[in-house]
C-alpha positions as CSV (number, residue, x, y, z in Angstrom):
1,X,0.0,0.0,0.0
2,X,1.3,3.4,-0.9
3,X,1.6,5.7,2.1
4,X,0.5,9.4,1.8
5,X,3.2,11.0,3.9
6,X,1.5,14.4,3.9
7,X,-1.7,12.8,5.2
8,X,0.2,10.8,7.7
9,X,1.9,13.9,9.1
10,X,-1.4,15.8,9.2
11,X,-3.1,13.0,11.1
12,X,-0.3,12.7,13.7
13,X,-0.3,16.4,14.4
14,X,-4.1,16.9,14.4
15,X,-5.0,18.9,17.5
16,X,-7.7,18.0,19.9
17,X,-11.0,19.9,19.5
18,X,-10.4,21.2,23.1
19,X,-7.3,23.3,23.0
20,X,-5.2,22.6,26.1
21,X,-3.2,25.8,25.5
22,X,-6.5,27.8,25.7
23,X,-7.2,26.0,28.9
24,X,-3.9,27.2,30.3
25,X,-4.6,30.7,29.1
26,X,-7.6,30.8,31.4
27,X,-5.4,30.3,34.4
28,X,-6.1,33.7,35.9
29,X,-9.7,32.8,36.2
30,X,-9.0,30.0,38.7
31,X,-5.5,31.0,40.0
32,X,-7.1,31.4,43.5
33,X,-8.2,27.7,43.6
34,X,-6.3,25.7,46.2
35,X,-3.3,24.0,44.6
36,X,-4.3,25.2,41.1
37,X,-1.0,24.5,39.4
38,X,-0.6,21.1,41.1
39,X,-4.1,20.2,39.8
40,X,-3.2,21.3,36.3
41,X,0.0,19.1,36.5
42,X,-2.1,16.2,37.7
43,X,-4.6,16.7,34.8
44,X,-1.8,16.7,32.2
45,X,-0.4,13.4,33.6
46,X,-3.8,11.8,33.8
47,X,-4.5,12.7,30.2
48,X,-1.1,11.5,29.2
49,X,-1.5,8.1,30.8
50,X,-5.0,7.6,29.5
51,X,-4.0,8.4,25.9
52,X,-6.0,11.7,25.8
53,X,-3.2,14.2,25.5
54,X,-2.2,13.7,21.8
55,X,-3.9,12.2,18.8
56,X,-3.3,8.6,17.8
57,X,-2.0,7.5,14.4
58,X,-2.9,4.4,12.5
59,X,0.6,4.4,11.0
60,X,2.2,3.7,14.4
61,X,3.6,0.3,15.0
62,X,1.0,-1.5,17.2
63,X,1.7,-1.9,20.9
64,X,1.5,-5.7,20.8
65,X,4.3,-5.8,18.2
66,X,6.3,-3.5,20.5
67,X,5.6,-5.8,23.4
68,X,7.3,-8.7,21.6
69,X,10.4,-6.5,20.9
70,X,10.6,-5.5,24.6
71,X,10.2,-9.2,25.6
72,X,13.2,-10.1,23.4
73,X,15.2,-7.2,24.9
74,X,14.2,-8.4,28.4
75,X,15.6,-11.8,27.8
76,X,18.9,-10.3,26.5
77,X,19.0,-8.1,29.6
78,X,18.7,-11.1,31.9
79,X,21.4,-13.0,30.0
80,X,23.8,-10.1,29.9
81,X,23.5,-9.4,33.6
82,X,23.5,-13.1,34.6
83,X,20.3,-12.5,36.6
84,X,18.0,-15.3,37.9
85,X,15.5,-16.5,35.3
86,X,13.0,-13.8,34.5
87,X,9.7,-13.8,36.3
88,X,6.5,-14.7,34.5
89,X,3.6,-12.3,35.3
90,X,0.0,-13.1,35.1
91,X,-1.9,-11.7,32.2
92,X,-3.9,-8.5,32.9
93,X,-7.5,-9.5,33.7
94,X,-10.4,-7.4,32.5
95,X,-11.4,-6.4,36.0
96,X,-7.9,-5.0,36.6
97,X,-8.1,-2.4,33.8
98,X,-8.9,1.0,35.3
99,X,-9.9,2.7,32.1
100,X,-10.6,2.1,28.4
101,X,-7.4,2.1,26.3
102,X,-7.1,4.0,23.0
103,X,-7.0,1.9,19.8
104,X,-3.5,0.4,19.4
105,X,-2.6,0.3,23.1
106,X,-2.4,-2.8,25.3
107,X,-2.3,-3.4,29.1
108,X,0.9,-4.9,30.6
109,X,2.6,-5.1,33.9
110,X,5.4,-2.8,34.9
111,X,7.6,-5.9,35.6
112,X,7.4,-6.8,31.8
113,X,9.1,-3.4,31.1
114,X,11.7,-3.1,33.8
115,X,13.4,-4.7,36.7
116,X,12.5,-3.3,40.1
117,X,15.7,-3.4,42.1
118,X,15.1,-2.9,45.8
119,X,17.6,-0.9,47.8
120,X,20.0,-2.5,50.4
121,X,19.6,-2.2,54.2
122,X,22.9,-0.3,54.8
123,X,24.0,0.0,58.4
124,X,22.8,3.4,59.6
125,X,25.7,3.6,62.1
126,X,27.9,4.2,59.0
127,X,25.9,7.2,57.8
128,X,27.9,10.4,58.1
129,X,27.5,14.0,57.1
130,X,30.2,16.0,55.2
131,X,32.3,15.2,52.2
132,X,33.6,11.7,53.2
133,X,32.0,8.5,52.0
134,X,29.4,7.8,49.2
135,X,26.1,9.7,49.0
136,X,23.2,7.6,50.3
137,X,19.7,8.0,48.8
138,X,16.9,7.6,51.3
139,X,13.2,8.2,50.6
140,X,13.4,11.8,51.6
141,X,16.1,12.4,49.0
142,X,14.6,10.9,45.8
143,X,13.0,14.2,44.5
144,X,16.1,16.3,45.3
145,X,19.5,16.7,43.7
146,X,21.6,15.8,46.7
147,X,21.5,13.5,49.7
148,X,21.6,14.4,53.4
149,X,24.0,11.7,54.5
150,X,26.9,9.7,53.1
151,X,27.9,6.1,53.7
152,X,31.3,5.1,54.9
153,X,31.9,1.4,54.5
154,X,31.9,-1.5,52.0
155,X,29.1,-1.9,49.4
156,X,28.3,-3.7,46.3
157,X,28.5,-1.7,43.1
158,X,25.1,-3.0,41.9
159,X,23.5,-0.6,44.3
160,X,25.1,2.5,42.8
161,X,22.6,4.8,41.2
162,X,23.4,7.3,38.4
163,X,21.8,10.6,37.5
164,X,18.8,9.9,35.2
165,X,17.9,6.6,36.9
166,X,14.2,6.4,37.9
167,X,13.5,5.7,41.6
168,X,10.4,4.7,43.5
169,X,9.7,5.5,47.2
170,X,8.2,2.4,48.7
171,X,6.6,4.2,51.7
172,X,4.1,7.0,52.0
173,X,3.0,8.4,48.6
174,X,5.0,6.0,46.5
175,X,6.8,8.8,44.7
176,X,8.4,8.0,41.3
177,X,11.2,10.4,40.4
178,X,14.3,10.7,38.2
179,X,17.4,11.0,40.3
180,X,19.1,14.4,39.7
181,X,22.0,14.1,42.0
182,X,25.5,12.5,41.9
183,X,26.3,8.8,41.8
184,X,24.9,7.5,45.1
185,X,23.9,4.3,46.9
186,X,20.4,2.9,46.9
187,X,19.1,2.5,50.5
188,X,16.3,0.3,51.7
189,X,12.7,1.4,51.1
190,X,13.8,2.9,47.8
191,X,13.8,0.9,44.5
192,X,15.2,1.6,41.1
193,X,13.5,0.9,37.7
194,X,16.0,-0.7,35.4
195,X,14.5,-0.6,31.9
196,X,14.8,-3.8,29.8
197,X,14.7,-2.1,26.4
198,X,15.6,1.0,24.5
199,X,12.4,0.6,22.5
200,X,10.4,2.5,25.1
201,X,10.2,6.0,26.7
202,X,11.2,5.8,30.4
203,X,9.4,9.1,31.2
204,X,6.1,7.8,30.0
205,X,6.2,4.7,32.1
206,X,7.5,6.7,35.1
207,X,4.4,8.9,34.7
208,X,2.2,5.8,34.3
209,X,3.8,4.1,37.3
210,X,3.3,7.2,39.5
211,X,-0.3,7.5,38.3
212,X,-1.2,3.9,39.0
213,X,0.8,3.5,42.3
214,X,-0.7,6.7,43.7
215,X,-4.2,5.5,42.6
216,X,-3.6,2.2,44.3
217,X,-2.1,3.8,47.4
218,X,-5.3,5.8,47.8
219,X,-7.5,2.7,47.4
220,X,-5.2,0.4,49.4
221,X,-5.6,-2.1,46.6
222,X,-2.1,-3.4,46.8
223,X,-1.5,-3.3,50.5
224,X,-3.3,-2.5,53.8
225,X,-0.5,-0.3,55.0
226,X,1.5,2.5,53.3
227,X,4.3,0.2,52.2
228,X,5.2,-1.5,48.9
229,X,7.4,-4.4,48.0
230,X,9.4,-4.6,44.7
231,X,7.1,-7.5,43.7
232,X,4.0,-5.3,44.2
233,X,5.5,-2.6,42.0
234,X,6.3,-5.0,39.3
235,X,2.7,-6.2,39.2
236,X,1.3,-2.7,38.8
237,X,-0.9,-2.6,35.7
238,X,0.2,0.1,33.2
239,X,-0.8,1.0,29.6
240,X,1.6,0.3,26.7
241,X,1.2,2.7,23.8
242,X,3.0,2.5,20.4
243,X,6.5,3.8,20.7
244,X,5.9,6.7,18.4
245,X,3.0,7.8,20.4
246,X,5.0,7.5,23.6
247,X,7.4,10.0,22.1
248,X,4.6,12.4,21.2
249,X,3.1,12.1,24.6
250,X,6.4,12.8,26.4
251,X,7.1,15.8,24.1
252,X,3.6,17.2,24.9
253,X,4.0,16.6,28.6
254,X,7.4,18.4,28.6
255,X,5.7,21.3,26.7
256,X,2.8,21.6,29.1
257,X,4.9,21.1,32.3
258,X,7.0,24.0,31.0
259,X,3.8,26.0,30.9
260,X,3.0,25.0,34.4
261,X,6.4,26.0,35.5
262,X,5.9,29.5,34.0
263,X,2.5,29.8,35.6
264,X,3.8,28.7,39.0
265,X,6.7,31.2,38.7
266,X,4.2,34.0,37.8
267,X,2.0,33.0,40.7
268,X,4.9,33.1,43.1
269,X,6.1,36.4,41.8
270,X,2.6,37.8,42.2
271,X,2.3,36.4,45.7
272,X,5.7,37.9,46.7
273,X,4.8,41.3,45.3
274,X,1.4,41.2,47.0
275,X,3.0,40.2,50.3
276,X,5.3,43.2,50.1
277,X,2.4,45.5,49.3
278,X,0.4,44.0,52.2
279,X,3.3,44.6,54.6
280,X,3.8,48.1,53.4
281,X,0.0,48.8,53.8
282,X,0.0,47.4,57.3
283,X,3.0,49.5,58.2
284,X,1.5,52.6,56.7
285,X,-1.7,52.1,58.6
286,X,0.1,51.4,61.9
287,X,2.1,54.6,61.6
288,X,-1.0,56.6,60.7
289,X,-4.3,54.8,61.3
290,X,-6.4,57.4,59.5
291,X,-9.5,56.8,57.3
292,X,-7.4,57.7,54.3
293,X,-4.9,55.0,55.0
294,X,-7.6,52.5,55.9
295,X,-8.4,52.0,52.3
296,X,-5.0,50.4,51.7
297,X,-5.9,47.6,54.1
298,X,-8.8,46.6,51.9
299,X,-7.3,47.1,48.5
300,X,-8.8,45.3,45.5
301,X,-5.6,44.3,43.8
302,X,-3.9,42.5,46.7
303,X,-5.1,40.8,49.9
304,X,-3.7,41.1,53.4
305,X,-4.3,37.8,55.3
306,X,-7.4,38.4,57.5
307,X,-5.5,37.1,60.6
308,X,-2.8,39.7,60.0
309,X,-5.5,42.4,59.7
310,X,-7.2,41.4,62.9
311,X,-3.9,41.3,64.8
312,X,-2.9,44.8,63.5
313,X,-6.3,46.3,64.4
314,X,-6.1,44.9,67.9
315,X,-2.5,46.0,68.4
316,X,-3.3,49.6,67.3
317,X,-6.3,49.6,69.6
318,X,-4.4,48.9,72.8
319,X,-1.6,51.3,71.7
320,X,-4.0,54.2,71.5
321,X,-3.5,54.6,67.7
322,X,-6.8,53.5,66.4
323,X,-9.0,56.5,67.3
324,X,-8.1,60.1,68.1
325,X,-7.8,61.2,71.7
326,X,-10.1,63.9,73.1
327,X,-8.8,66.2,75.8
328,X,-12.4,66.7,77.0
329,X,-12.7,63.1,78.0
330,X,-13.2,62.5,81.7
331,X,-9.8,61.4,83.1
332,X,-9.5,57.7,83.7
333,X,-8.5,58.2,87.3
334,X,-11.8,59.9,88.1
335,X,-13.8,57.4,86.1
336,X,-12.3,54.3,87.8
337,X,-10.9,55.3,91.2
338,X,-11.0,51.7,92.5
339,X,-8.7,50.6,89.7
340,X,-6.3,53.4,90.3
341,X,-5.0,51.6,93.4
342,X,-3.6,48.9,91.2
343,X,-1.8,51.2,88.8
344,X,1.7,50.2,87.7
345,X,4.2,52.9,87.3
346,X,6.1,53.1,84.0
347,X,8.8,55.6,83.2
348,X,8.1,55.2,79.5
349,X,6.1,52.8,77.3
350,X,4.2,52.7,74.1
351,X,0.8,53.7,75.6
352,X,-0.5,57.2,75.9
353,X,0.9,58.8,79.0
354,X,-2.5,59.6,80.5
355,X,-3.7,56.0,80.3
356,X,-3.6,53.8,83.4
357,X,-1.5,50.6,83.5
358,X,-3.3,48.1,85.7
359,X,-2.5,44.4,86.4
360,X,-5.2,42.2,85.0
361,X,-5.6,40.5,88.5
362,X,-6.7,43.9,89.9
363,X,-9.6,44.3,87.5
364,X,-12.1,42.1,89.3
365,X,-12.9,38.8,91.1
366,X,-11.5,35.6,89.7
367,X,-13.5,32.4,89.7
368,X,-12.5,28.9,88.6
369,X,-14.6,26.1,87.3
370,X,-15.3,22.4,87.9
371,X,-17.0,19.3,86.7
372,X,-20.1,17.8,88.4
373,X,-20.1,14.1,89.0
374,X,-20.6,12.1,85.8
375,X,-22.2,9.3,87.9
376,X,-25.2,11.5,88.5
377,X,-27.2,11.7,85.2
378,X,-29.6,14.1,86.8
379,X,-26.8,16.7,87.1
380,X,-26.5,16.7,83.3
381,X,-30.1,17.3,82.4
382,X,-30.5,20.9,83.2
383,X,-30.5,24.1,81.2
384,X,-27.5,25.9,82.7
385,X,-24.7,26.2,80.1
386,X,-21.5,24.4,81.2
387,X,-18.7,26.0,79.1
388,X,-15.5,24.1,78.3
389,X,-12.7,25.0,75.9
390,X,-14.5,23.3,72.9
391,X,-17.1,26.1,73.2
392,X,-14.7,28.9,73.1
393,X,-15.1,29.7,69.4
394,X,-17.2,32.9,69.8
395,X,-16.5,36.3,71.4
396,X,-19.8,36.5,73.2
397,X,-20.8,33.4,75.1
398,X,-24.6,32.7,75.4
399,X,-24.7,28.9,75.4
400,X,-22.6,25.7,75.4
401,X,-22.7,22.2,74.1
402,X,-23.2,20.8,77.6
403,X,-25.8,21.8,80.3
404,X,-26.1,21.0,84.0
405,X,-28.9,21.3,86.5
406,X,-29.2,23.6,89.6
407,X,-28.5,20.5,91.8
408,X,-25.2,20.1,90.0
409,X,-24.2,23.6,91.0
410,X,-25.3,23.2,94.6
411,X,-23.5,19.9,95.1
412,X,-20.2,20.4,93.3
413,X,-17.3,22.9,93.0
414,X,-19.0,24.5,90.0
415,X,-19.9,28.2,90.6
416,X,-22.3,30.5,88.6
417,X,-20.7,33.1,86.4
418,X,-22.8,36.2,85.8
419,X,-23.3,38.1,82.5
420,X,-20.5,40.6,81.7
421,X,-17.7,38.2,82.9
422,X,-14.6,37.4,80.8
423,X,-13.9,33.8,80.2
424,X,-10.4,32.5,79.5
425,X,-9.0,29.0,78.7
426,X,-6.1,28.2,81.0
427,X,-5.5,24.5,80.2
428,X,-5.9,22.4,77.0
429,X,-4.4,21.6,73.7
430,X,-6.0,24.7,72.1
431,X,-3.4,26.8,73.9
432,X,-0.8,25.4,71.6
433,X,-2.2,27.7,68.9
434,X,-4.6,30.2,70.4
435,X,-5.7,32.0,73.6
436,X,-9.5,31.9,73.5
437,X,-11.4,34.6,75.4
438,X,-15.1,35.5,75.5
439,X,-17.6,37.8,77.2
440,X,-20.6,36.2,78.9
441,X,-24.1,37.4,78.0
442,X,-26.0,35.2,80.5
443,X,-25.6,33.2,83.7
444,X,-23.6,30.1,83.1
445,X,-20.9,27.8,84.5
446,X,-17.4,26.7,83.4
447,X,-15.2,23.6,83.7
448,X,-11.9,23.3,85.5
449,X,-9.9,24.2,82.4
450,X,-11.3,27.8,82.4
451,X,-11.0,30.9,84.5
452,X,-13.6,33.8,84.7
453,X,-12.9,37.4,85.6
454,X,-15.8,39.3,87.0
455,X,-14.9,43.0,86.5
456,X,-15.3,45.4,89.4
457,X,-16.1,48.1,86.9
458,X,-18.7,46.8,84.4
459,X,-17.9,49.5,81.9
460,X,-14.4,48.1,81.3
461,X,-15.5,44.7,80.2
462,X,-15.8,45.4,76.4
463,X,-12.4,47.1,76.3
464,X,-10.9,44.2,78.4
465,X,-12.1,41.8,75.8
466,X,-10.3,43.8,73.1
467,X,-7.1,44.0,75.2
468,X,-7.0,40.3,76.0
469,X,-7.4,39.5,72.3
470,X,-4.6,42.0,71.5
471,X,-2.2,40.4,74.0
472,X,-2.7,36.8,72.8
473,X,0.9,36.5,71.5
474,X,2.3,37.5,74.9
475,X,0.0,35.0,76.6
476,X,0.9,32.2,74.2
477,X,4.6,32.8,74.8
478,X,4.0,32.1,78.5
479,X,2.2,28.8,78.0
480,X,3.8,25.8,79.8
481,X,4.1,22.6,77.8
482,X,4.3,19.3,79.6
483,X,6.3,16.3,78.3
484,X,3.0,14.6,77.3
485,X,1.8,17.6,75.3
486,X,-0.6,19.2,77.8
487,X,-0.7,23.0,77.6
488,X,-1.2,25.1,80.7
489,X,-1.3,28.8,81.5
490,X,-0.1,29.9,84.9
491,X,-2.9,32.1,86.3
492,X,-0.2,34.1,88.2
493,X,1.0,35.3,84.8
494,X,-2.5,36.4,83.9
495,X,-2.8,38.3,87.2
496,X,0.4,40.1,86.5
497,X,-0.4,40.9,82.8
498,X,-0.3,44.7,82.4
499,X,-3.5,46.1,80.7
500,X,-3.5,49.7,79.4
501,X,-6.7,51.5,80.4
502,X,-7.9,54.6,78.5
503,X,-10.6,57.0,79.7
504,X,-14.1,55.5,79.5
505,X,-15.2,57.6,76.5
506,X,-12.0,56.6,74.6
507,X,-12.6,52.9,75.5
508,X,-16.0,53.2,73.9
509,X,-14.6,54.8,70.7
510,X,-11.9,52.1,70.5
511,X,-14.4,49.2,70.9
512,X,-16.7,50.8,68.3
513,X,-13.9,51.2,65.8
514,X,-12.6,47.6,66.4
515,X,-16.1,46.3,65.9
516,X,-16.4,48.3,62.7
517,X,-13.1,47.1,61.3
518,X,-13.6,43.5,62.3
519,X,-16.9,43.5,60.4
520,X,-15.0,44.7,57.4
521,X,-12.4,41.9,57.9
522,X,-15.2,39.4,58.2
523,X,-16.6,40.6,54.9
524,X,-13.2,40.4,53.3
525,X,-12.6,36.9,54.6
526,X,-16.1,35.8,53.3
527,X,-15.2,37.3,49.9
528,X,-11.9,35.4,49.8
529,X,-13.6,32.1,50.7
530,X,-16.2,32.7,48.0
531,X,-13.6,33.7,45.5
532,X,-11.5,30.6,46.1
533,X,-14.7,28.4,45.9
534,X,-15.6,30.0,42.6
535,X,-12.1,29.5,41.3
536,X,-12.1,25.9,42.5
537,X,-15.5,25.2,40.9
538,X,-14.4,26.9,37.6
539,X,-11.2,24.7,37.5
540,X,-13.3,21.6,38.1
541,X,-15.7,22.6,35.4
542,X,-12.9,23.3,32.9
543,X,-11.3,19.9,33.7
544,X,-14.7,18.2,33.3
545,X,-15.2,20.0,30.0
546,X,-11.9,18.9,28.8
547,X,-12.2,15.2,29.9
548,X,-15.8,15.0,28.6
549,X,-14.9,16.3,25.2
550,X,-11.9,14.0,25.0
551,X,-14.0,11.0,26.0
552,X,-16.6,12.0,23.4
553,X,-13.9,12.1,20.7
554,X,-12.7,8.7,21.7
555,X,-16.3,7.3,21.6
556,X,-16.9,8.8,18.2
557,X,-13.6,7.5,16.9
């Protein structure tokens, strides 16, 4: 038969009806989706392995013919290296095929294409750091270009790995990667793929192995724990395309991964630039917290992390920089004469000079909590909220997950806490990352991991809530960590904590401004969450559109 070479070339290079490059050009639309670039990379690899990345050609040598060639090369490989007789793998059963193959492809097992050489259990006592010895590849090293330790001792040369060899991590995520470092030794729990033939593209089958092993790892189809043996890797079912198509796929993967690299670099550059703008905006607002500078905190072209915004607002509040001072305000000493007795003298500090400095312990009465007997079910059938650290997710506490009865209060160490009290967590794992505080809005009780402050001056409670939130970093720095992980806050530290106290009128202006700005931050955070959700949905829709169109093309073909 006479071959029309022009037609053949046209068929091989025929583009998909869905242009992947156009898909990449839409990146800005879903750049805010979590792990957007990583998902794009995964999509490229998925399409590559399933034969949906490039067009097929009827002029390619069929995969079953290629399989015969590789089998002959495998026999020569075994003879040349004087290996034990080659293993015979079971044919791929229909139920083991995870997707429909394109025309001209066949299923095979990875062990028919390569030898999976397991690493050696080198003695860890001979691992050293520095320049001496031979580099040692452990699981943590396979995606890097250097090792963390060297081996000093005797070894067999068959365990030396060269740059360009493909490695498989046999624990965790079963990562498949090309070694990019110097000649090194292959340690246990890492295996090497030694290809039997030059009539295959190693990168395609490394991609296929990664795709299939990751899929199997997620489904636990090969093993009930996160470990693999070399035999299990060899039995992995992978597709075998014609060699010419392997080459086209690898070329397209390289092209699209280069696009991903560029997008990732652009994204990182944008994030770095935005982070610098965010820091500058925070600094500008901190130096001059004016309405004019406030707009820079909520700028449309970059986003300051909401947590940073909240921290900045609270810090400025307790430094007296959030609202203007008014010389006509009633002096704080005359507003709160009882608190004046607890004033701490400072020669100089960051607070306005006319503010009081009062130890937190002097602000009111302190009460602890307790737990009624669990052996009395009637104690736990009341309507009195019993607050524990798990409830401390709100700033104003009106209810709790658990409730107790009046009898429980009367017959235990539990004490009633009135409205307007400040609740604090003083023990629990939550103190490893946060210092929860809340203001009560009704009568309730607390457990033994909590403390309550009942202010002598009720008017100070709202500002105290702001101040305690502002000083969470100082409080967390004082947390005591036990050897078994328990976190505890010494109440003596809380009692000594210095709280700046402005005049009452200024306190009210500060609290109102904090509430206003926090509401804006809440809106911003909601917008960010919605924006990311929209971006994630758009990415999923585009991926679905691509894969659906490609499947439709295959079916029509």
